[in-house]
C-alpha positions as YAML, in Angstrom:
chain: A
units: angstrom
residues:
- id: 1
  name: MET
  ca: [41.82, 36.27, 55.09]
- id: 2
  name: ILE
  ca: [42.00, 32.55, 55.01]
- id: 3
  name: ARG
  ca: [43.90, 31.08, 52.11]
- id: 4
  name: ARG
  ca: [42.76, 27.71, 50.95]
- id: 5
  name: PRO
  ca: [45.01, 25.31, 49.21]
- id: 6
  name: PRO
  ca: [44.62, 25.03, 45.45]
- id: 7
  name: THR
  ca: [43.23, 21.53, 45.84]
- id: 8
  name: SER
  ca: [40.33, 22.69, 47.98]
- id: 9
  name: LEU
  ca: [36.88, 22.37, 46.44]
- id: 10
  name: ALA
  ca: [35.42, 25.24, 48.45]
- id: 11
  name: GLY
  ca: [36.64, 27.88, 46.05]
- id: 12
  name: ALA
  ca: [35.28, 26.28, 42.90]
- id: 13
  name: PRO
  ca: [33.29, 28.66, 40.66]
- id: 14
  name: ALA
  ca: [29.57, 28.62, 41.46]
- id: 15
  name: GLY
  ca: [27.31, 26.82, 39.01]
- id: 16
  name: ARG
  ca: [30.01, 24.73, 37.36]
- id: 17
  name: PRO
  ca: [29.42, 21.00, 37.87]
- id: 18
  name: LEU
  ca: [32.30, 19.22, 39.50]
- id: 19
  name: PHE
  ca: [31.64, 16.11, 37.43]
- id: 20
  name: ARG
  ca: [29.24, 14.96, 34.79]
- id: 21
  name: PRO
  ca: [27.13, 11.90, 35.49]
- id: 22
  name: PRO
  ca: [27.34, 9.23, 32.83]
- id: 23
  name: ALA
  ca: [24.75, 9.60, 30.10]
- id: 24
  name: PRO
  ca: [21.90, 7.12, 30.39]
- id: 25
  name: LYS
  ca: [22.36, 4.22, 28.08]
- id: 26
  name: GLY
  ca: [19.62, 2.78, 25.94]
- id: 27
  name: PRO
  ca: [18.51, -0.83, 26.05]
- id: 28
  name: SER
  ca: [21.13, -3.36, 25.16]
- id: 29
  name: TRP
  ca: [21.03, -5.30, 21.93]
- id: 30
  name: ALA
  ca: [20.40, -8.48, 23.90]
- id: 31
  name: MET
  ca: [17.32, -6.94, 25.52]
- id: 32
  name: VAL
  ca: [15.98, -5.64, 22.20]
- id: 33
  name: LEU
  ca: [16.60, -9.00, 20.54]
- id: 34
  name: GLY
  ca: [14.94, -10.83, 23.42]
- id: 35
  name: TRP
  ca: [11.74, -8.76, 23.26]
- id: 36
  name: THR
  ca: [11.71, -8.99, 19.46]
- id: 37
  name: LEU
  ca: [11.95, -12.76, 19.57]
- id: 38
  name: THR
  ca: [9.25, -12.87, 22.26]
- id: 39
  name: PHE
  ca: [6.83, -10.89, 20.08]
- id: 40
  name: LEU
  ca: [7.67, -13.04, 17.06]
- id: 41
  name: VAL
  ca: [7.08, -16.25, 18.98]
- id: 42
  name: VAL
  ca: [3.81, -15.03, 20.47]
- id: 43
  name: GLY
  ca: [2.63, -13.69, 17.11]
- id: 44
  name: GLY
  ca: [3.62, -16.88, 15.32]
- id: 45
  name: GLY
  ca: [1.83, -18.97, 17.94]
- id: 46
  name: LEU
  ca: [-1.35, -16.94, 17.58]
- id: 47
  name: LEU
  ca: [-1.15, -17.19, 13.79]
- id: 48
  name: TRP
  ca: [-0.68, -20.97, 14.01]
- id: 49
  name: ALA
  ca: [-3.62, -21.33, 16.43]
- id: 50
  name: LEU
  ca: [-5.91, -19.12, 14.33]
- id: 51
  name: TRP
  ca: [-4.83, -20.51, 10.97]
- id: 52
  name: PRO
  ca: [-8.03, -22.60, 10.42]
- id: 53
  name: ILE
  ca: [-10.07, -19.39, 10.49]
- id: 54
  name: PHE
  ca: [-7.36, -17.07, 9.22]
- id: 55
  name: SER
  ca: [-9.14, -16.52, 5.91]
- id: 56
  name: VAL
  ca: [-12.32, -15.43, 7.71]
- id: 57
  name: LEU
  ca: [-10.37, -13.17, 10.07]
- id: 58
  name: PHE
  ca: [-8.43, -11.61, 7.20]
- id: 59
  name: ALA
  ca: [-11.59, -11.01, 5.16]
- id: 60
  name: SER
  ca: [-13.35, -9.57, 8.21]
- id: 61
  name: ALA
  ca: [-10.42, -7.27, 9.00]
- id: 62
  name: ALA
  ca: [-10.32, -6.08, 5.38]
- id: 63
  name: MET
  ca: [-14.05, -5.35, 5.39]
- id: 64
  name: ALA
  ca: [-13.80, -3.58, 8.74]
- id: 65
  name: TYR
  ca: [-10.93, -1.46, 7.43]
- id: 66
  name: LEU
  ca: [-12.95, -0.46, 4.36]
- id: 67
  name: LEU
  ca: [-16.17, 0.25, 6.27]
- id: 68
  name: ASP
  ca: [-14.65, 2.06, 9.24]
- id: 69
  name: PRO
  ca: [-14.64, 5.52, 7.54]
- id: 70
  name: LEU
  ca: [-18.36, 5.18, 6.79]
- id: 71
  name: VAL
  ca: [-19.09, 4.24, 10.41]
- id: 72
  name: ASP
  ca: [-17.01, 7.20, 11.59]
- id: 73
  name: ARG
  ca: [-19.06, 9.55, 9.42]
- id: 74
  name: LEU
  ca: [-22.30, 8.22, 10.86]
- id: 75
  name: GLU
  ca: [-20.86, 8.68, 14.34]
- id: 76
  name: GLN
  ca: [-20.05, 12.29, 13.55]
- id: 77
  name: ARG
  ca: [-23.72, 12.82, 12.73]
- id: 78
  name: GLY
  ca: [-24.79, 11.63, 16.16]
- id: 79
  name: TRP
  ca: [-25.27, 7.90, 15.65]
- id: 80
  name: GLY
  ca: [-24.00, 5.42, 18.21]
- id: 81
  name: ARG
  ca: [-21.33, 3.12, 16.82]
- id: 82
  name: PRO
  ca: [-23.36, -0.14, 17.15]
- id: 83
  name: SER
  ca: [-26.39, 1.57, 15.57]
- id: 84
  name: ALA
  ca: [-24.24, 2.95, 12.74]
- id: 85
  name: ILE
  ca: [-22.79, -0.51, 12.07]
- id: 86
  name: ALA
  ca: [-26.27, -2.09, 12.07]
- id: 87
  name: VAL
  ca: [-27.58, 0.50, 9.59]
- id: 88
  name: LEU
  ca: [-24.54, 0.00, 7.36]
- id: 89
  name: PHE
  ca: [-24.89, -3.79, 7.44]
- id: 90
  name: THR
  ca: [-28.59, -3.53, 6.60]
- id: 91
  name: GLY
  ca: [-27.84, -1.29, 3.63]
- id: 92
  name: VAL
  ca: [-25.12, -3.63, 2.34]
- id: 93
  name: LEU
  ca: [-27.43, -6.66, 2.71]
- id: 94
  name: ILE
  ca: [-30.28, -4.94, 0.85]
- id: 95
  name: LEU
  ca: [-27.88, -3.90, -1.92]
- id: 96
  name: MET
  ca: [-26.45, -7.42, -2.31]
- id: 97
  name: VAL
  ca: [-29.90, -9.05, -2.38]
- id: 98
  name: SER
  ca: [-31.18, -6.50, -4.90]
- id: 99
  name: LEU
  ca: [-28.19, -6.96, -7.19]
- id: 100
  name: THR
  ca: [-28.53, -10.73, -6.96]
- id: 101
  name: LEU
  ca: [-32.22, -10.67, -7.84]
- id: 102
  name: ILE
  ca: [-31.60, -8.30, -10.74]
- id: 103
  name: LEU
  ca: [-28.32, -9.51, -12.20]
- id: 104
  name: ILE
  ca: [-28.57, -13.30, -12.02]
- id: 105
  name: PRO
  ca: [-31.82, -13.59, -14.05]
- id: 106
  name: ALA
  ca: [-30.48, -11.08, -16.59]
- id: 107
  name: ILE
  ca: [-27.18, -12.92, -16.96]
- id: 108
  name: ALA
  ca: [-28.95, -16.29, -17.19]
- id: 109
  name: SER
  ca: [-31.22, -15.00, -19.97]
- id: 110
  name: GLN
  ca: [-28.20, -13.68, -21.88]
- id: 111
  name: PHE
  ca: [-26.51, -17.07, -21.59]
- id: 112
  name: ALA
  ca: [-29.68, -18.78, -22.82]
- id: 113
  name: GLU
  ca: [-29.89, -16.46, -25.82]
- id: 114
  name: LEU
  ca: [-26.23, -17.02, -26.62]
- id: 115
  name: ILE
  ca: [-26.65, -20.82, -26.45]
- id: 116
  name: GLN
  ca: [-29.58, -20.66, -28.87]
- id: 117
  name: ASN
  ca: [-27.67, -18.55, -31.38]
- id: 118
  name: VAL
  ca: [-24.19, -20.01, -30.98]
- id: 119
  name: ARG
  ca: [-24.44, -22.34, -33.99]
- id: 120
  name: MET
  ca: [-25.36, -19.42, -36.22]
- id: 121
  name: TYR
  ca: [-22.47, -17.42, -34.77]
- id: 122
  name: VAL
  ca: [-20.02, -20.24, -35.49]
- id: 123
  name: ASP
  ca: [-21.27, -20.38, -39.09]
- id: 124
  name: ASN
  ca: [-20.72, -16.63, -39.39]
- id: 125
  name: LEU
  ca: [-17.23, -17.02, -37.95]
- id: 126
  name: ALA
  ca: [-16.44, -19.86, -40.38]
- id: 127
  name: THR
  ca: [-17.63, -17.72, -43.30]
- id: 128
  name: LEU
  ca: [-15.48, -14.86, -42.09]
- id: 129
  name: MET
  ca: [-12.32, -16.81, -41.36]
- id: 130
  name: GLY
  ca: [-12.54, -19.46, -44.10]
- id: 131
  name: PRO
  ca: [-11.02, -17.36, -46.92]
- id: 132
  name: THR
  ca: [-8.30, -16.06, -44.60]
- id: 133
  name: ALA
  ca: [-7.37, -19.58, -43.48]
- id: 134
  name: ALA
  ca: [-7.33, -20.82, -47.09]
- id: 135
  name: PHE
  ca: [-5.06, -17.94, -48.13]
- id: 136
  name: ILE
  ca: [-2.61, -18.65, -45.29]
- id: 137
  name: GLU
  ca: [-2.55, -22.37, -46.15]
- id: 138
  name: ALA
  ca: [-1.89, -21.57, -49.83]
- id: 139
  name: GLN
  ca: [0.99, -19.26, -48.96]
- id: 140
  name: THR
  ca: [2.65, -21.31, -46.25]
- id: 141
  name: GLY
  ca: [1.62, -24.84, -47.04]
- id: 142
  name: GLU
  ca: [0.60, -25.38, -43.42]
- id: 143
  name: ARG
  ca: [-2.94, -26.39, -42.55]
- id: 144
  name: ILE
  ca: [-4.64, -24.28, -39.91]
- id: 145
  name: PRO
  ca: [-6.43, -26.58, -37.41]
- id: 146
  name: LEU
  ca: [-9.87, -24.93, -37.49]
- id: 147
  name: ASP
  ca: [-12.69, -27.45, -37.03]
- id: 148
  name: PHE
  ca: [-15.84, -25.35, -36.98]
- id: 149
  name: ASP
  ca: [-18.15, -28.39, -37.14]
- id: 150
  name: THR
  ca: [-16.78, -29.80, -33.89]
- id: 151
  name: LEU
  ca: [-16.87, -26.35, -32.34]
- id: 152
  name: LYS
  ca: [-20.50, -25.93, -33.35]
- id: 153
  name: LYS
  ca: [-21.40, -29.23, -31.68]
- id: 154
  name: GLU
  ca: [-19.49, -28.83, -28.44]
- id: 155
  name: LEU
  ca: [-19.66, -25.08, -27.77]
- id: 156
  name: PRO
  ca: [-23.34, -25.08, -26.66]
- id: 157
  name: GLY
  ca: [-22.51, -27.68, -24.01]
- id: 158
  name: TRP
  ca: [-19.58, -25.65, -22.72]
- id: 159
  name: LEU
  ca: [-21.73, -22.54, -22.49]
- id: 160
  name: ALA
  ca: [-24.49, -24.45, -20.73]
- id: 161
  name: GLN
  ca: [-22.00, -25.47, -18.03]
- id: 162
  name: LEU
  ca: [-21.05, -21.82, -17.51]
- id: 163
  name: SER
  ca: [-24.63, -20.58, -17.45]
- id: 164
  name: PRO
  ca: [-25.80, -19.36, -13.99]
- id: 165
  name: ASP
  ca: [-28.94, -21.51, -14.10]
- id: 166
  name: ALA
  ca: [-30.53, -21.49, -10.64]
- id: 167
  name: ARG
  ca: [-31.95, -25.01, -10.94]
- id: 168
  name: ALA
  ca: [-28.64, -26.52, -12.00]
- id: 169
  name: GLY
  ca: [-26.91, -24.65, -9.20]
- id: 170
  name: ILE
  ca: [-29.35, -25.94, -6.60]
- id: 171
  name: GLN
  ca: [-29.00, -29.50, -7.86]
- id: 172
  name: GLY
  ca: [-25.22, -29.30, -7.73]
- id: 173
  name: PHE
  ca: [-25.38, -27.71, -4.30]
- id: 174
  name: LEU
  ca: [-27.57, -30.51, -2.90]
- id: 175
  name: SER
  ca: [-25.37, -33.15, -4.50]
- id: 176
  name: ASN
  ca: [-22.27, -31.71, -2.91]
- id: 177
  name: LEU
  ca: [-24.12, -31.39, 0.37]
- id: 178
  name: PHE
  ca: [-24.80, -35.12, 0.59]
- id: 179
  name: HIS
  ca: [-21.33, -36.08, -0.60]
- id: 180
  name: SER
  ca: [-19.37, -33.78, 1.70]
- id: 181
  name: SER
  ca: [-21.46, -32.77, 4.72]
- id: 182
  name: MET
  ca: [-18.44, -31.62, 6.73]
- id: 183
  name: GLY
  ca: [-17.30, -29.33, 3.94]
- id: 184
  name: PHE
  ca: [-20.80, -27.89, 3.79]
- id: 185
  name: VAL
  ca: [-20.85, -27.29, 7.55]
- id: 186
  name: SER
  ca: [-17.43, -25.62, 7.37]
- id: 187
  name: ALA
  ca: [-18.50, -23.35, 4.51]
- id: 188
  name: VAL
  ca: [-21.71, -22.33, 6.27]
- id: 189
  name: LEU
  ca: [-19.80, -21.70, 9.49]
- id: 190
  name: ASN
  ca: [-17.29, -19.48, 7.69]
- id: 191
  name: LEU
  ca: [-20.06, -17.50, 5.99]
- id: 192
  name: ALA
  ca: [-21.85, -17.09, 9.31]
- id: 193
  name: LEU
  ca: [-18.68, -15.97, 11.11]
- id: 194
  name: LEU
  ca: [-17.74, -13.39, 8.48]
- id: 195
  name: PRO
  ca: [-20.41, -10.78, 9.36]
- id: 196
  name: ILE
  ca: [-20.06, -11.54, 13.08]
- id: 197
  name: PHE
  ca: [-16.29, -11.00, 13.07]
- id: 198
  name: THR
  ca: [-16.70, -7.90, 10.92]
- id: 199
  name: PHE
  ca: [-19.26, -6.44, 13.34]
- id: 200
  name: TYR
  ca: [-17.07, -6.91, 16.42]
- id: 201
  name: LEU
  ca: [-13.94, -5.69, 14.64]
- id: 202
  name: LEU
  ca: [-15.79, -2.59, 13.47]
- id: 203
  name: ARG
  ca: [-17.21, -1.95, 16.93]
- id: 204
  name: ASP
  ca: [-13.79, -2.15, 18.61]
- id: 205
  name: TRP
  ca: [-11.69, -0.85, 15.69]
- id: 206
  name: ASP
  ca: [-10.54, 2.35, 17.38]
- id: 207
  name: ARG
  ca: [-9.63, 0.51, 20.58]
- id: 208
  name: LEU
  ca: [-7.70, -2.10, 18.62]
- id: 209
  name: VAL
  ca: [-5.75, 0.64, 16.85]
- id: 210
  name: GLN
  ca: [-4.98, 2.33, 20.18]
- id: 211
  name: PHE
  ca: [-3.88, -0.99, 21.67]
- id: 212
  name: PHE
  ca: [-1.38, -1.67, 18.90]
- id: 213
  name: GLN
  ca: [-0.18, 1.91, 19.09]
- id: 214
  name: SER
  ca: [0.49, 1.47, 22.81]
- id: 215
  name: LEU
  ca: [2.89, -1.41, 22.01]
- id: 216
  name: ILE
  ca: [5.19, 0.79, 19.90]
- id: 217
  name: PRO
  ca: [8.52, 1.55, 21.67]
- id: 218
  name: GLN
  ca: [8.59, 5.11, 22.96]
- id: 219
  name: PRO
  ca: [11.71, 6.27, 21.03]
- id: 220
  name: GLN
  ca: [10.15, 5.10, 17.75]
- id: 221
  name: LYS
  ca: [6.55, 6.16, 18.44]
- id: 222
  name: GLU
  ca: [6.59, 9.38, 16.40]
- id: 223
  name: ARG
  ca: [8.27, 7.78, 13.39]
- id: 224
  name: VAL
  ca: [6.01, 4.71, 13.44]
- id: 225
  name: HIS
  ca: [2.90, 6.90, 13.76]
- id: 226
  name: ARG
  ca: [3.98, 8.96, 10.78]
- id: 227
  name: MET
  ca: [4.68, 5.89, 8.68]
- id: 228
  name: ALA
  ca: [1.41, 4.23, 9.74]
- id: 229
  name: ARG
  ca: [-0.57, 7.34, 8.76]
- id: 230
  name: ASP
  ca: [1.17, 7.40, 5.40]
- id: 231
  name: VAL
  ca: [0.47, 3.72, 4.76]
- id: 232
  name: ASP
  ca: [-3.17, 4.11, 5.79]
- id: 233
  name: GLU
  ca: [-3.59, 7.16, 3.57]
- id: 234
  name: ARG
  ca: [-2.08, 5.51, 0.52]
- id: 235
  name: LEU
  ca: [-3.63, 2.10, 0.99]
- id: 236
  name: GLY
  ca: [-7.08, 3.44, 1.86]
- id: 237
  name: ALA
  ca: [-7.07, 5.82, -1.10]
- id: 238
  name: PHE
  ca: [-6.00, 3.08, -3.49]
- id: 239
  name: VAL
  ca: [-8.33, 0.30, -2.32]
- id: 240
  name: ARG
  ca: [-11.47, 2.39, -1.85]
- id: 241
  name: GLY
  ca: [-10.79, 4.44, -4.95]
- id: 242
  name: GLN
  ca: [-9.97, 1.45, -7.13]
- id: 243
  name: ILE
  ca: [-13.14, -0.37, -6.06]
- id: 244
  name: THR
  ca: [-15.18, 2.71, -6.95]
- id: 245
  name: VAL
  ca: [-13.44, 2.94, -10.33]
- id: 246
  name: CYS
  ca: [-14.15, -0.76, -11.01]
- id: 247
  name: ILE
  ca: [-17.86, -0.33, -10.26]
- id: 248
  name: VAL
  ca: [-18.20, 2.75, -12.47]
- id: 249
  name: LEU
  ca: [-16.28, 1.14, -15.34]
- id: 250
  name: GLY
  ca: [-18.32, -2.06, -15.05]
- id: 251
  name: ILE
  ca: [-21.52, -0.05, -15.46]
- id: 252
  name: MET
  ca: [-20.11, 1.96, -18.36]
- id: 253
  name: TYR
  ca: [-18.82, -1.14, -20.16]
- id: 254
  name: SER
  ca: [-22.12, -2.98, -19.72]
- id: 255
  name: LEU
  ca: [-24.22, -0.04, -20.93]
- id: 256
  name: GLY
  ca: [-21.95, 0.65, -23.91]
- id: 257
  name: LEU
  ca: [-21.83, -3.00, -25.03]
- id: 258
  name: TRP
  ca: [-25.60, -3.29, -24.65]
- id: 259
  name: LEU
  ca: [-26.09, -0.24, -26.87]
- id: 260
  name: SER
  ca: [-23.60, -1.78, -29.32]
- id: 261
  name: GLY
  ca: [-25.78, -4.89, -29.63]
- id: 262
  name: VAL
  ca: [-23.17, -7.31, -28.27]
- id: 263
  name: ASP
  ca: [-24.48, -10.45, -26.60]
- id: 264
  name: MET
  ca: [-23.73, -10.98, -22.89]
- id: 265
  name: ALA
  ca: [-23.06, -7.27, -22.49]
- id: 266
  name: ALA
  ca: [-23.65, -7.34, -18.73]
- id: 267
  name: VAL
  ca: [-21.40, -10.37, -18.23]
- id: 268
  name: ILE
  ca: [-18.51, -8.92, -20.23]
- id: 269
  name: GLY
  ca: [-18.94, -5.44, -18.79]
- id: 270
  name: LEU
  ca: [-19.09, -6.49, -15.14]
- id: 271
  name: LEU
  ca: [-16.23, -8.97, -15.60]
- id: 272
  name: SER
  ca: [-14.09, -6.28, -17.24]
- id: 273
  name: GLY
  ca: [-14.91, -3.84, -14.46]
- id: 274
  name: ALA
  ca: [-14.05, -6.37, -11.75]
- id: 275
  name: LEU
  ca: [-10.74, -7.28, -13.41]
- id: 276
  name: PHE
  ca: [-9.77, -3.61, -13.57]
- id: 277
  name: ILE
  ca: [-8.66, -4.00, -9.94]
- id: 278
  name: ILE
  ca: [-5.47, -4.96, -11.81]
- id: 279
  name: PRO
  ca: [-5.03, -1.82, -13.94]
- id: 280
  name: TYR
  ca: [-5.87, -2.32, -17.62]
- id: 281
  name: LEU
  ca: [-6.33, -6.10, -17.32]
- id: 282
  name: GLY
  ca: [-10.11, -5.74, -17.34]
- id: 283
  name: THR
  ca: [-9.97, -3.50, -20.40]
- id: 284
  name: ILE
  ca: [-7.84, -5.98, -22.35]
- id: 285
  name: VAL
  ca: [-10.05, -8.95, -21.44]
- id: 286
  name: GLY
  ca: [-13.21, -7.02, -22.23]
- id: 287
  name: ILE
  ca: [-11.98, -5.86, -25.64]
- id: 288
  name: ILE
  ca: [-10.98, -9.40, -26.63]
- id: 289
  name: LEU
  ca: [-14.27, -11.01, -25.52]
- id: 290
  name: ALA
  ca: [-16.48, -8.26, -26.93]
- id: 291
  name: THR
  ca: [-14.61, -8.28, -30.27]
- id: 292
  name: ILE
  ca: [-14.95, -12.06, -30.63]
- id: 293
  name: LEU
  ca: [-18.69, -12.01, -29.88]
- id: 294
  name: CYS
  ca: [-19.18, -9.03, -32.17]
- id: 295
  name: LEU
  ca: [-17.38, -10.80, -35.03]
- id: 296
  name: MET
  ca: [-19.40, -13.97, -34.46]
- id: 297
  name: LYS
  ca: [-22.70, -12.09, -34.53]
- id: 298
  name: TYR
  ca: [-22.17, -9.29, -37.06]
- id: 299
  name: GLY
  ca: [-18.90, -9.98, -38.84]
- id: 300
  name: VAL
  ca: [-16.75, -7.02, -39.84]
- id: 301
  name: ASP
  ca: [-19.06, -4.01, -39.76]
- id: 302
  name: ILE
  ca: [-19.87, -0.83, -37.85]
- id: 303
  name: HIS
  ca: [-20.49, -2.75, -34.60]
- id: 304
  name: LEU
  ca: [-16.75, -3.24, -34.15]
- id: 305
  name: LEU
  ca: [-16.41, 0.54, -34.11]
- id: 306
  name: TYR
  ca: [-19.13, 0.72, -31.45]
- id: 307
  name: VAL
  ca: [-17.18, -1.73, -29.29]
- id: 308
  name: ALA
  ca: [-13.99, 0.28, -29.73]
- id: 309
  name: LEU
  ca: [-15.84, 3.50, -28.84]
- id: 310
  name: THR
  ca: [-17.29, 1.88, -25.71]
- id: 311
  name: PHE
  ca: [-13.91, 0.97, -24.28]
- id: 312
  name: GLY
  ca: [-12.19, 4.09, -25.60]
- id: 313
  name: ILE
  ca: [-14.70, 6.48, -24.02]
- id: 314
  name: ALA
  ca: [-14.70, 4.54, -20.74]
- id: 315
  name: GLN
  ca: [-10.90, 4.50, -20.57]
- id: 316
  name: GLY
  ca: [-10.68, 8.17, -21.44]
- id: 317
  name: PHE
  ca: [-13.16, 9.01, -18.67]
- id: 318
  name: GLU
  ca: [-11.23, 6.83, -16.24]
- id: 319
  name: GLY
  ca: [-7.88, 8.42, -17.03]
- id: 320
  name: TRP
  ca: [-9.17, 12.00, -17.16]
- id: 321
  name: PHE
  ca: [-11.64, 12.05, -14.27]
- id: 322
  name: LEU
  ca: [-12.09, 8.83, -12.24]
- id: 323
  name: THR
  ca: [-8.53, 7.95, -11.23]
- id: 324
  name: PRO
  ca: [-7.30, 11.55, -10.62]
- id: 325
  name: ARG
  ca: [-10.43, 12.56, -8.65]
- id: 326
  name: ILE
  ca: [-11.27, 9.32, -6.83]
- id: 327
  name: VAL
  ca: [-7.99, 7.46, -6.40]
- id: 328
  name: GLY
  ca: [-5.83, 10.59, -6.40]
- id: 329
  name: GLU
  ca: [-2.18, 11.21, -7.10]
- id: 330
  name: LYS
  ca: [-1.08, 10.75, -3.48]
- id: 331
  name: VAL
  ca: [-1.40, 6.97, -3.57]
- id: 332
  name: GLY
  ca: [2.18, 6.57, -4.75]
- id: 333
  name: LEU
  ca: [1.59, 3.18, -6.43]
- id: 334
  name: HIS
  ca: [2.31, 3.24, -10.13]
- id: 335
  name: PRO
  ca: [0.12, 0.88, -12.22]
- id: 336
  name: LEU
  ca: [3.25, -1.00, -13.33]
- id: 337
  name: VAL
  ca: [4.26, -1.47, -9.69]
- id: 338
  name: VAL
  ca: [0.76, -2.74, -8.86]
- id: 339
  name: MET
  ca: [0.82, -5.28, -11.70]
- id: 340
  name: MET
  ca: [4.30, -6.48, -10.76]
- id: 341
  name: ALA
  ca: [3.26, -6.81, -7.10]
- id: 342
  name: LEU
  ca: [0.18, -8.84, -8.02]
- id: 343
  name: LEU
  ca: [2.18, -11.15, -10.29]
- id: 344
  name: VAL
  ca: [4.85, -11.71, -7.65]
- id: 345
  name: GLY
  ca: [2.22, -12.23, -4.95]
- id: 346
  name: SER
  ca: [0.31, -14.76, -7.04]
- id: 347
  name: SER
  ca: [3.49, -16.72, -7.79]
- id: 348
  name: LEU
  ca: [4.54, -16.78, -4.12]
- id: 349
  name: GLY
  ca: [1.23, -17.22, -2.31]
- id: 350
  name: GLY
  ca: [-1.53, -17.85, -4.82]
- id: 351
  name: ILE
  ca: [-4.78, -16.03, -4.08]
- id: 352
  name: TRP
  ca: [-3.58, -14.97, -0.62]
- id: 353
  name: GLY
  ca: [-0.43, -13.58, -2.16]
- id: 354
  name: MET
  ca: [-2.50, -11.47, -4.55]
- id: 355
  name: LEU
  ca: [-4.71, -10.22, -1.71]
- id: 356
  name: LEU
  ca: [-1.70, -9.24, 0.38]
- id: 357
  name: ALA
  ca: [0.37, -7.87, -2.51]
- id: 358
  name: ILE
  ca: [-1.07, -4.34, -2.50]
- id: 359
  name: PRO
  ca: [-0.96, -3.80, 1.31]
- id: 360
  name: VAL
  ca: [2.59, -5.15, 1.51]
- id: 361
  name: THR
  ca: [3.70, -3.05, -1.47]
- id: 362
  name: ALA
  ca: [2.17, 0.12, 0.02]
- id: 363
  name: ALA
  ca: [3.89, -0.54, 3.36]
- id: 364
  name: MET
  ca: [7.22, -1.30, 1.65]
- id: 365
  name: ASN
  ca: [6.90, 1.90, -0.35]
- id: 366
  name: VAL
  ca: [6.52, 3.98, 2.81]
- id: 367
  name: VAL
  ca: [9.26, 2.11, 4.70]
- id: 368
  name: GLY
  ca: [11.59, 2.38, 1.71]
- id: 369
  name: ALA
  ca: [11.00, 6.14, 1.46]
- id: 370
  name: GLU
  ca: [11.70, 6.52, 5.19]
- id: 371
  name: TRP
  ca: [14.89, 4.48, 4.91]
- id: 372
  name: LEU
  ca: [16.03, 6.48, 1.87]
- id: 373
  name: GLU
  ca: [15.48, 9.77, 3.70]
- id: 374
  name: ALA
  ca: [17.46, 8.51, 6.71]
- id: 375
  name: TYR
  ca: [20.26, 7.38, 4.40]
- id: 376
  name: LYS
  ca: [20.44, 10.80, 2.71]
- id: 377
  name: GLN
  ca: [20.81, 12.46, 6.13]
- id: 378
  name: SER
  ca: [23.44, 10.03, 7.37]
- id: 379
  name: GLN
  ca: [27.22, 10.42, 7.57]
- id: 380
  name: VAL
  ca: [27.64, 7.69, 4.97]
- id: 381
  name: PHE
  ca: [25.81, 9.76, 2.34]
- id: 382
  name: HIS
  ca: [27.47, 13.12, 3.15]
- id: 383
  name: GLY
  ca: [30.91, 11.66, 3.80]
- id: 384
  name: ASP
  ca: [31.60, 13.87, 6.85]
- id: 385
  name: GLU
  ca: [31.55, 13.49, 10.60]
- id: 386
  name: ARG
  ca: [28.24, 14.71, 11.93]
...
């Protein structure tokens, strides 16, 4: 039997590694920072180069995002994607032309009727508010600056400027055309590019999504995919659902105010419905406008109750059925959060800030929830060594 010295490696137990190779290290911070700065520089350069048409690109991307589920459904029924997009565009165009031909003459006639009767309405308002103003002046000694005569003279002119008269609009359009031809060309070009950009974005939407997904670092791919799905689910449910709610409420407001006998029922109803994209703002504006017009036309009578019933029934239907069934509870954006986001966005970026407020808030909500979950699972939260 041959004895081997204790230092010999030949008698080492089988299967036990003699040494462990060093664990592979991840990318260094310098490498990560370098690639991050590269993407930021390239992205910033593209944004700077595309800034003149950024508004058109943003609007086209938003429309493509909203219409993509409809195109996907048509594809599932056997349509080719270009054919599905063409059918969808044709339907949208027919709907817009039909609404324009129906709504503009109706709104213009309501404005014309209001202009004819506005002096009588101001007299009714003066009769209604005169005793109240006199009582307040007698009690406080302060004169209330109510000049109904001046209001009766100037109000018809103000309303005439707001009236959607087609002839006045064409005259103003031609005047602006001759005074600023380059602005006209730019506006026409933007309007022409909007459907073109939307068509190509819709056609290549799935490939664009796959391309951006392929740029996600491999270690973070699963987490980013999960967060992106959550953002898409919440944002899509909120935007599509809220637009549907606005349309339904606009119709309900208009019909209820028309049955109540309020002038400009369609104008107030559609405006209130459109403003409901900011929760409850449309309702507040609609109640104020409808109440003023109702007081001017009828004074204090049963018609005020009709106005209150119109908005009360519509809001009850919205809270009980529309928002829970259409928008859903999974959106995760409280109405107060939405209003705060829109106010902050408008103060920081104007109209673009308001347009980006909801997407940014939805994304921050998901990222914040992911960060909070990681914090709760960390050593810092548990106070032990994991």
